[in-house]
N, C-alpha and C positions, 0 to 999 in steps of 0.2 A: 445321515441326514435324514431327515423332515423337509418335504417337496410338496406343496397341492397345485393341482392344475388342474383345467376341465381336457378332459377324452369324449369319446364316445358309447356308448351300453357295453356293458360288454362281454353280449349278444351280439353282435352286427362284428362282421370280418373288416379288415380294411376295406379291400378291395371296395364295398357296398360304401365307406364310407369317401369313399375316392369318389365315384363317379358319388353317390346326393350332392359333391361339392361343385365338379365339371359340371350338371344338367344342373344349377341354382346360376351357376355365370354363364350355359349358354341362354336359362328362360330373360335373366335381368339384361344380356347381350342383345336378345333378337326385341326385349321393353326398351328398350336405347335405338334399335332401327324407324322401332312404331313411330315412337313420340316425332323422328323428327321431323314426321308430314303434320305431322297438327299442331297449328302456329296456338293454340290455350292451352290455357292450362295444361304445361306441362313439366312442371318441380311438380306441384299435385299430384299428377301420374305416377311419376316418375318415388314416388316419397311412400304411395303406396302402392306402385308394384314391387319396390323397393325393400318393405314391409310382408308383401304376402310371401313373397321367395326368401328370405329369410324364418318367416317365422314355418314356411314349408320344411324347410332345411331341417331346422329343426326337432321337426313333426317326427322325420325320417330317423337321423340322427344322435336325436334323444341323444345331450352331454349331459357329466355327468359328472360331480368332482370328488375327483384322487389324491387322500391325504396318503401319503403311500414313504417306508421310512427305506431309504436309500443309499446302497455305497455302490461303487468301483472297484472291478474286478479288474486286474490286469492280466495278460497275456500271455501266460508262463514260459519263459525260453530257458535253456536246455547248455547250460556255457563249459562242455567236454574240457578239459584241462589235460595234457600229458605230466606225470606224475612217473616217465623209468627216465633208466638213469641221463640219458645224454642232456635231460636239461641241468645236468650240473659241470657240461660244458661251461666253455668261453665262449658268449655272443660275439655277437657283431662290436657291444664296445669294450668287451675283455670282461661285464660280472658274468656268475654265471647265469643259463636259460635263465630258470625257474623265478629269480628275480623279473627281469623283461616278463613276463607270464601273471609275475602277480601284480603286478605295476597295470596289463592289459584289464584282470577282473576288476578289480576298483579305479579305473575307467570304466565301467560295463554297467561298472552297480550304480555310478554318480550320473552317468546320460542315459541309465533307463529304468530311471529311478521309478516312472508306474506297469514296470513289467516284474512277475514274478520271477523274479532267478533263481535257474536251479543248480549252485556249481557242483559237477561229479569231476573227481580222479579219473586216471582212464591211464592200463598196462596189461597185465596181462592177469584176462578173460572180463568181466564185468562190470560197467560200471558204480565206484561208490564215493558216500559224501569227502569230500576233495581233507577236511578233516580227522577220516577217520582212512583215510587211500597207505599204503606205504608209498608214497613221496622221495624218489628219487631210489626207489632200492627195484622198482621189477624190473626185470633185463628185454621184456619187451614193449611195443607200441600196436598195441594190435587195437586198432579207429574202426572197423570194421566188424569183432565181440560186439563194443560197448556202442557201436551203430543199434549191432539186431538186437543188443539187446534190451536197450530202450523200445522199444517196435516191439516185443515182443511183454514189455513190462504191464502189469494193471495199471497203473498209473497215467496220471491226468496225460491224453497227449499236448504234446509242446509243441504250441506254435511256429518253434521256429530253434536252429541249432546251431549253439559258436563253436568251434572248434581251433582251442588258443593247442598250438604244438612250434617245434624248431623242420616236422618233417622225416625229421626218421622213422621213419613208423612202418611196421614189420609188415603189418595186415590194412590196407592196402599198401602192397609192394614197392620201391622201383619202379617206374616205365606201368607199370597197369597200362591195358588196354585204356581209352577214353567207356568205348559199352562196360568195359567189366565196371569202373567208376561211376556209372550212372546208376545203375541194376545196383548197387550198393547204394544210392544215394535215396535214389526211391523207395525205400523200403520201411523210411520214415513218411514219405510225400510229406515233405514239408520243408523249406527253405534250409541248407545248410549252408555258412558264412565260416571264413578260417583264416583268425592271428597269425602271424607270422612269427614267434621271436626275435630268429636271427636274417637271415639271408645270403652270407659269407660262409661257404662249409670252412673248417679249419684241415689241414694240412694231418690228412688220417688215414692209414691201413689198418683194417680190416679182415675177419676169414668171415668170408661170407654161411658157409655152407661145407659141410664135409660130409661125405658118402663112405660108407665103405662095399664091397662086396657082399652077399653072403655072410653067414654068422662068424666069430669070433672063436675060434679055435686053441687051446690050449699047444704049443712047441709047432706050430703051424702059420706063417711068413699070411699079415690078412696088405690087402691090397688100401690104399685108401684114395681120396680124391680131391683136395683141400682147395679152394675159389676163395681168392683172395682179393679183392676190391680196392679202391685204393680211393678217395677227395679228396677236394684239394689242390694244394700248387705241389702233391707228393709227384715225388719220379717213385715208375713202379717199372723200370728195367726188373730190378732183385728183385728179390722179396727173400731174406730167407727162413724156410720155417718149418719149427720145431715140433716134433709129435713128445709126449711123456705119459705112462702112465700113472695112475696119482693109485698111492698106495697109503690106504691105515696106518702097518705098523712104522715104515719107516718115508723115507726122500722118497724125492717122484724119480722115474729113471728117465733118462731116456733110451727111448728108442729106435726114431729116425731126427735126420736132419741135413737140408739140403736147400738151392737159389733157384728161388719159384721166377721162371721168364718169362713174359709177355707168351711165349709161343713154346715154351715145354709139358714136352712133359708129366702126370700126375701124379709125385710122390709116391713111393710104393717103400714099406717098411722091411726093413737090415731089419733089425729083429725080432724071434718073435713071440708075440704079449703071451703074457702068461693067464 
């Protein structure tokens, strides 16, 4: 919208205009102090002194009428939303966690109408617009890669980042040190806020990692180390772990099966892989 206002001369730096105003006020204050010693003609002296100070200030500042068409551009805020498979799990209210995520996005849009919000989905790899992201198909939730991609992007640097997730992240992993989290946040050097879609963790047992010693050789036993983790109120004293071989021409073949205990040793294959 078009606006008109008075401003100092374009060739005058802002500090010079402020200094001129300060000196003008100081000069008029000294004139008032001097007028207190006189008994007559005080009003005429004050009026003439004020006129002289204003004229001197106008000669220094040289105000000009400025007409401009201005528009207000809000700060750029990037909203990173989790699109991994865990967002399909039920939340605290029984609904899928992605529903709580979408509600949080709408609240941010209504509450930050003056900001330029960009909603990106993150899962496995760099973030992408939510309309183009594979929602619920990514097996990973890699927040670290998303933040590094924003830092390396040639786009405008955001003023803030808001992360909406259920907290089940692959990177940074659970139990990451405070120093590593601070190092991750310093890649963008902007405030990073988080919105949790759920607080309670459902009872769940999952394979956290599978490690093999050496390379697989046909007809040679292959030792495997399987790490199983539990969340929620699920009892994990004993869990059955099964290893199967995936085949293209037939159903999966059973390789090994056993009970994993809290103090048990790694399960080893009882059959050789093909």
